[in-house]
C-alpha positions in Angstrom: 60.0 -10.2 192.2 61.3 -11.1 188.8 57.8 -10.9 187.3 58.1 -7.2 187.4 60.6 -7.3 184.7 60.1 -8.4 181.1 62.6 -9.4 178.5 63.4 -5.9 177.2 64.2 -4.6 180.7 66.3 -7.6 181.6 68.2 -7.3 178.2 68.9 -3.6 178.8 70.0 -4.1 182.4 72.2 -7.0 181.3 73.9 -4.8 178.7 74.4 -2.0 181.2 75.8 -4.5 183.8 78.0 -6.0 181.1 79.4 -2.5 180.3 80.0 -1.8 183.9 81.7 -5.2 184.4 83.8 -4.8 181.4 84.9 -1.4 182.7 85.9 -2.9 186.0 87.9 -5.7 184.3 89.8 -3.1 182.3 90.3 -0.8 185.4 91.8 -3.5 187.7 95.4 -3.5 186.2 95.6 0.3 186.8 95.1 0.0 190.6 93.4 2.7 192.6 93.3 5.3 189.8 91.6 2.7 187.5 89.0 1.8 190.2 88.2 5.4 190.8 87.8 6.0 187.1 85.5 3.0 186.9 83.5 4.4 189.8 83.1 7.6 187.8 81.5 5.7 185.0 79.3 3.8 187.4 77.9 7.0 189.1 77.2 8.5 185.6 75.1 5.5 184.6 73.6 4.8 188.1 70.7 7.4 187.9 69.5 5.9 184.5 69.8 2.3 185.7 67.9 3.1 188.9 65.3 5.1 187.1 64.6 2.3 184.6 64.7 -0.5 187.1 62.3 1.3 189.5 59.9 2.1 186.6 59.9 -1.5 185.4 59.0 -2.5 189.0 56.1 -0.1 189.1 57.8 2.6 191.1 57.6 6.0 189.4 59.9 8.9 190.3 58.7 12.5 189.9 60.8 15.2 188.1 62.2 16.5 191.4 63.5 13.0 192.3 65.1 12.6 188.9 66.9 15.9 189.3 68.1 14.9 192.7 69.5 11.7 191.3 71.4 13.6 188.6 72.7 16.2 191.2 73.9 13.4 193.5 75.5 11.6 190.5 77.3 14.8 189.5 78.5 15.4 193.0 80.0 11.9 193.3 81.6 12.3 189.9 83.3 15.5 190.9 84.5 13.9 194.2 86.1 10.9 192.4 87.6 13.3 189.8 89.3 15.3 192.6 90.7 12.1 194.1 92.1 11.1 190.6 93.8 14.5 190.3 95.3 14.2 193.7 96.8 10.8 192.8 98.0 12.1 189.4 99.8 15.0 191.3 101.4 12.6 193.6 102.6 10.4 190.7 104.2 13.5 189.0 106.3 14.1 192.0 107.8 10.6 191.9 110.8 9.9 189.7 109.9 8.2 186.4 110.2 4.5 186.9 110.2 3.8 183.2 113.3 5.9 182.6 115.0 4.2 185.6 114.2 0.8 184.2 115.3 1.5 180.7 118.3 3.6 181.2 121.6 2.0 180.4 124.1 2.3 183.2 127.8 2.7 182.7 129.4 -0.5 181.7 126.0 -2.1 180.7 125.2 -3.4 177.2 121.9 -3.5 175.4 120.3 -6.9 175.0 121.2 -9.1 172.0 118.0 -8.2 170.3 118.8 -4.5 170.7 122.4 -4.9 169.4 121.1 -5.3 165.9 121.3 -2.0 164.1 118.5 -0.8 161.9 120.9 -0.7 158.9 121.5 -4.5 159.3 117.7 -5.0 159.5 117.3 -3.3 156.1 120.0 -5.4 154.6 118.6 -8.7 155.9 114.8 -8.3 156.5 112.7 -11.0 158.0 111.3 -13.6 155.6 107.9 -13.3 157.3 107.8 -9.6 156.6 108.7 -9.7 152.9 108.3 -12.3 150.2 112.0 -12.3 149.4 115.2 -11.8 151.5 116.9 -10.1 148.6 116.7 -6.4 149.4 117.8 -5.5 145.9 114.5 -6.9 144.6 112.6 -5.0 147.3 114.2 -1.6 147.7 113.2 0.7 150.5 110.8 3.4 149.1 112.6 6.1 151.1 116.1 6.8 149.5 118.9 5.3 151.5 120.4 8.7 152.4 117.1 9.8 153.9 116.6 6.5 155.7 120.0 6.8 157.4 119.1 10.3 158.6 115.7 9.1 159.9 117.3 6.2 161.8 119.3 8.7 163.8 116.1 10.0 165.5 115.8 6.9 167.7 117.5 6.2 171.0 117.4 4.0 174.1 115.4 6.6 176.0 112.5 6.8 173.5 112.2 3.9 171.0 115.0 1.5 170.3 114.6 0.4 166.7 115.6 -3.2 166.0 114.2 -3.8 162.5 113.4 -1.7 159.5 110.8 -2.7 156.8 109.7 -0.9 153.7 106.0 0.2 153.7 104.2 1.9 150.9 106.2 5.1 150.2 107.7 5.1 153.7 109.2 2.7 156.3 108.2 0.8 159.4 110.5 0.6 162.4 110.0 -2.3 164.8 111.5 -2.2 168.2 111.0 -1.5 171.9 109.2 1.5 173.4 111.4 2.8 176.2 109.2 5.5 177.9 105.7 6.8 178.0 104.1 6.8 174.5 103.3 10.6 174.7 106.9 11.4 175.6 108.3 9.0 173.0 106.1 10.4 170.3 106.9 14.0 171.2 110.7 13.5 171.1 110.7 11.4 168.0 108.5 13.7 166.0 110.6 16.7 167.1 113.8 14.9 166.1 112.3 13.9 162.7 111.2 17.5 162.0 114.7 18.8 162.9 116.4 16.3 160.7 114.0 16.2 157.7 111.9 19.3 157.9 108.2 19.0 156.9 108.7 16.2 154.4 107.6 13.2 156.6 105.1 12.4 159.3 105.8 10.0 162.1 103.1 7.6 163.4 103.4 5.6 166.7 100.9 2.7 166.4 100.4 -0.9 167.3 101.1 -3.8 164.8 98.7 -6.7 164.5 100.6 -8.5 167.3 99.8 -5.6 169.7 103.4 -4.3 169.8 104.4 -0.7 169.2 105.9 0.3 165.9 107.0 3.6 164.3 105.8 4.3 160.7 107.3 7.2 158.7 105.4 8.3 155.6 105.6 11.3 153.3 103.3 14.2 154.1 101.9 14.1 150.6 99.7 11.2 151.8 97.8 13.5 154.2 94.0 13.8 153.6 93.1 16.5 151.2 90.6 19.3 151.7 87.1 19.1 150.1 87.0 19.7 146.4 84.6 22.1 144.7 82.3 19.2 143.5 82.2 17.8 147.0 81.2 21.2 148.4 78.5 21.5 145.7 77.2 18.1 146.7 77.1 19.1 150.4 75.1 22.2 149.5 72.7 20.1 147.4 72.1 17.6 150.2 71.5 20.5 152.6 68.8 22.0 150.3 67.2 18.6 149.8 67.2 18.1 153.6 65.4 21.4 154.1 62.7 20.3 151.7 62.4 16.9 153.3 62.2 18.5 156.7 59.3 20.7 155.6 57.7 17.6 154.2 58.1 15.7 157.4 56.8 18.7 159.4 53.7 18.9 157.1 53.0 15.2 157.5 53.0 15.7 161.3 50.5 18.5 160.9 48.3 16.4 158.6 48.9 17.7 155.1 51.4 17.3 152.3 53.8 20.2 151.8 54.5 19.4 148.2 50.8 19.6 147.3 50.1 22.6 149.6 53.3 24.7 149.7 51.3 27.8 150.5 50.9 26.4 154.1 54.7 26.6 154.7 54.3 29.1 157.6 52.7 26.4 159.7 55.8 24.2 159.3 58.4 26.8 160.1 58.4 26.4 163.9 58.9 22.6 163.6 61.5 23.0 160.9 63.4 25.5 162.9 63.3 23.2 166.0 64.7 20.3 164.1 67.4 22.3 162.3 68.4 23.9 165.6 69.2 20.4 166.9 71.1 19.5 163.7 72.9 22.9 163.7 74.0 22.5 167.3 75.3 19.1 166.5 77.4 20.2 163.5 78.6 23.5 165.1 79.8 21.6 168.1 81.8 19.3 165.8 83.4 22.3 164.0 84.1 24.2 167.2 85.9 21.3 168.9 87.8 20.5 165.7 89.0 24.1 165.5 89.9 24.0 169.2 92.2 21.1 168.5 93.5 22.7 165.3 92.3 20.0 163.0 90.2 20.4 159.8 86.7 18.8 159.7 84.8 18.8 156.4 81.4 20.3 155.7 78.5 18.1 156.7 76.9 15.8 154.1 73.3 15.6 155.2 71.2 12.4 154.8 67.7 13.5 153.7 64.7 11.4 154.5 60.9 11.9 154.4 60.3 10.2 157.8 62.0 12.8 160.0 63.5 15.3 157.4 67.1 14.1 157.8 69.0 11.5 159.7 71.8 13.9 160.4 75.0 14.2 158.5 78.4 12.5 158.0 81.7 14.3 157.9 85.3 13.4 157.3 88.6 14.6 158.9 90.8 16.7 156.6 93.8 16.5 158.9 95.8 13.7 160.5 94.7 13.6 164.1 97.5 14.0 166.7 96.0 11.4 169.1 92.9 9.5 170.1 91.8 12.1 172.6 91.2 14.5 169.7 89.2 11.9 167.9 87.0 11.4 170.9 86.5 15.1 171.6 85.4 15.9 168.1 83.2 12.8 167.8 81.4 13.3 171.1 80.9 17.1 170.8 78.2 16.8 168.2 76.0 14.2 169.9 76.5 15.9 173.2 75.3 19.2 172.0 72.4 17.8 169.9 71.4 15.3 172.5 71.3 17.7 175.4 69.2 20.2 173.3 66.9 17.3 172.2 66.5 16.1 175.8 65.8 19.6 177.0 63.2 20.0 174.3 61.6 16.7 175.2 61.3 17.5 178.9 60.1 21.1 178.4 57.5 19.7 175.8 56.3 17.1 178.3 55.9 19.7 181.0 54.0 22.1 178.7 51.8 19.3 177.4 48.1 19.6 178.4 44.7 18.7 177.0 44.3 20.7 173.8 47.9 20.8 172.9 48.7 21.0 169.2 49.6 17.3 168.6 47.4 14.3 169.5 49.5 11.2 169.4 48.6 7.6 170.3 50.1 6.2 173.4 52.0 3.7 171.3 54.2 6.6 170.3 55.8 6.5 173.8 56.4 2.7 173.5 59.0 3.3 170.7 61.8 4.2 173.2 62.7 3.1 176.7 64.1 6.5 177.5 61.2 8.6 176.0 58.6 6.2 177.5 59.9 6.2 181.0 60.5 10.0 181.0 57.0 10.6 179.7 55.5 8.4 182.4 57.4 10.3 185.1 56.2 13.7 183.8 52.7 13.0 182.3 51.7 10.3 184.8 48.2 8.8 184.3 47.6 10.8 181.1 49.5 8.0 179.3 46.7 5.5 180.2 44.5 7.1 177.6 44.6 5.9 174.0 45.4 9.4 172.7 47.6 12.0 174.4 47.9 15.7 173.7 51.5 16.8 173.6 53.3 20.1 172.9 55.3 20.3 169.6 58.6 20.4 171.6 57.9 16.8 172.7 57.9 15.6 169.1 60.9 17.7 168.1 62.9 16.5 171.2 62.0 12.9 170.5 63.1 13.1 166.9 66.3 14.8 167.9 67.1 12.1 170.4 66.5 9.4 167.7 68.8 11.2 165.2 71.5 11.6 167.9 71.2 7.9 169.0 71.4 6.7 165.4 74.7 8.7 165.0 76.0 7.1 168.2 75.7 3.6 166.9 79.2 2.1 167.4 80.0 1.5 163.7 82.6 2.7 161.2 82.9 6.5 161.0 79.6 7.3 162.7 80.2 9.4 165.8 79.6 6.3 167.9 82.2 4.3 165.9 84.7 7.1 166.3 84.1 7.2 170.0 84.5 3.4 170.3 87.8 3.6 168.3 89.1 6.5 170.4 88.5 4.7 173.7 89.1 1.0 172.9 91.3 1.1 169.8 90.8 -0.1 166.2 90.5 -3.8 166.9 87.6 -3.5 169.3 86.0 -0.8 167.1 86.1 -3.2 164.1 84.4 -5.9 166.2 81.8 -3.3 167.4 81.1 -2.4 163.7 80.5 -6.0 162.9 78.2 -6.5 165.9 76.2 -3.4 164.9 75.7 -4.9 161.4 74.5 -8.1 162.9 72.0 -6.3 165.3 70.7 -4.1 162.4 70.3 -7.2 160.2 68.2 -8.9 162.9 66.2 -5.7 163.6 65.5 -5.2 159.8 63.2 -8.3 160.0 60.7 -6.1 161.9 61.8 -2.6 161.1 62.7 -1.3 157.7 64.6 1.6 159.2 67.2 -0.8 160.5 67.8 -2.1 157.0 68.1 1.4 155.6 70.8 2.2 158.2 72.6 -1.0 157.6 72.9 -0.1 153.9 74.0 3.5 154.7 76.8 2.3 157.0 77.8 -0.5 154.6 78.2 1.9 151.7 79.3 5.2 153.3 80.6 4.7 156.8 81.8 1.1 157.2 85.6 1.9 157.3 87.2 3.0 160.6 88.9 6.3 161.0 92.5 6.4 159.9 95.1 6.0 162.7 96.2 9.1 164.6 99.8 10.1 164.9 100.0 8.8 168.4 97.7 5.8 168.4 99.1 4.2 171.6 97.9 6.8 174.2 94.3 6.2 175.2 91.9 9.1 176.2 91.7 9.7 180.0 89.2 7.8 182.1 86.7 10.7 182.3 86.3 10.5 178.5 86.0 6.8 178.8 83.2 7.2 181.3 81.4 9.8 179.1 81.7 7.4 176.1 80.1 4.6 178.1 77.2 6.9 179.2 76.7 7.9 175.5 76.6 4.2 174.5 74.1 3.4 177.2 71.8 6.3 176.3 71.9 5.3 172.7 70.6 1.9 173.6 67.9 3.3 175.9 66.8 5.6 173.1 66.6 3.1 170.3 65.3 0.1 172.1 61.5 0.0 172.3 59.3 -0.9 175.3 57.6 -4.2 175.0 53.8 -4.3 175.5 54.3 -6.1 178.8 56.6 -3.4 180.2 54.5 -0.6 178.7 51.5 -2.0 180.5 53.3 -2.1 183.8 54.4 1.5 183.3 50.8 2.5 182.6 51.5 3.4 179.0 48.3 2.6 177.0 44.8 1.6 178.0 
């Protein structure tokens, strides 16, 4: 039985099972809602897992069977979603246990830790927090009169501040969170605005020990809009990417655009196809950012001769309100570009026939587990030939999937890194970035493209996104499930088929 699987298949299945197991471990503390959310992620991944496992075992599904799997998966996903909404509605009708637990009854006193006032904390800060216990040597950056006003925004029903520490041009408040993070942040930020106007921003984040803290900083530290030179650079990179896309298209057609520019009409359909994928990616980013009322910069394209461009990187020009917004904006681009690329690939495979425009070696389909298995399901025995005739949409769809998958790598400020940070927080996102570097370093021994991307991430995208205003509240479980699916499809797109598995699939002579 196990001879049907080679190392690549086993590795991908182990990664997928590891992701599923990790999700189950994280879901258990949340009881029934957590398990239902975990099942949602499982049914999203199940069609792909079943498809790859059966293909590796020599059982090939036709297009109708694949569509049935996705329809069944979607139906189950909707059913679990309804159950979750029913549970959420029942919970809303129950009295808030957190408020009951934390409310102070008549005659009760706060704990000894809570009896310390924030003013006392400023006068005698912890030695571990500052180099000196002399507050005259380390004055609070915020004026004392402003600090006293800010201290009044806290209460036993939101966040009970027990210690105050200077931080940059603002201040950190340590203490105890007394209610749901969303409710606490909403009340505290509203109180701050009433007391101080628009001068300061309030952040609710975790400290290195994993405990909630409140940070108040001046608004002048907000990210700034793009400058004129930056906009000029973005336009230059776009123009260069257009030329490199034409060059990549000409190489696919068997000539050099820079030496034969008069043949540009032949390249236009390919260039339009690739740029439609890139445009859908970037437009989706901008639309989602506008929907959440945050500013997202112009795209800075990364030109390359191989495929025209490796996509673009952007930066947020607003402080994000929460991690859900970070997830939505980050996923919108890959979702739009990836779905369009997948549609192009499938349509191109269906339209492929002997005499199609492109003749590619069967090794082309060994470069991706996803592309190879889908091609085997649609083209069948045609992949047993040494050369396969394919429709141009097949090439454009495959390139679009690669560009999308590269941007979904869980590193730094790539879309995948932002998704990882939104779902799992900054600590795990940092570890994922390091792991991505290690994988790219190993892969660069056999693939120069991996080295190129390791350098790009190291120079341009290695840092995580700055914390949102409410960093404690995680995105809902539906978003977590979609993030896991995106990560799995990224792996399936970028990992190649080994010769042994390709042979079992019937790809190649």
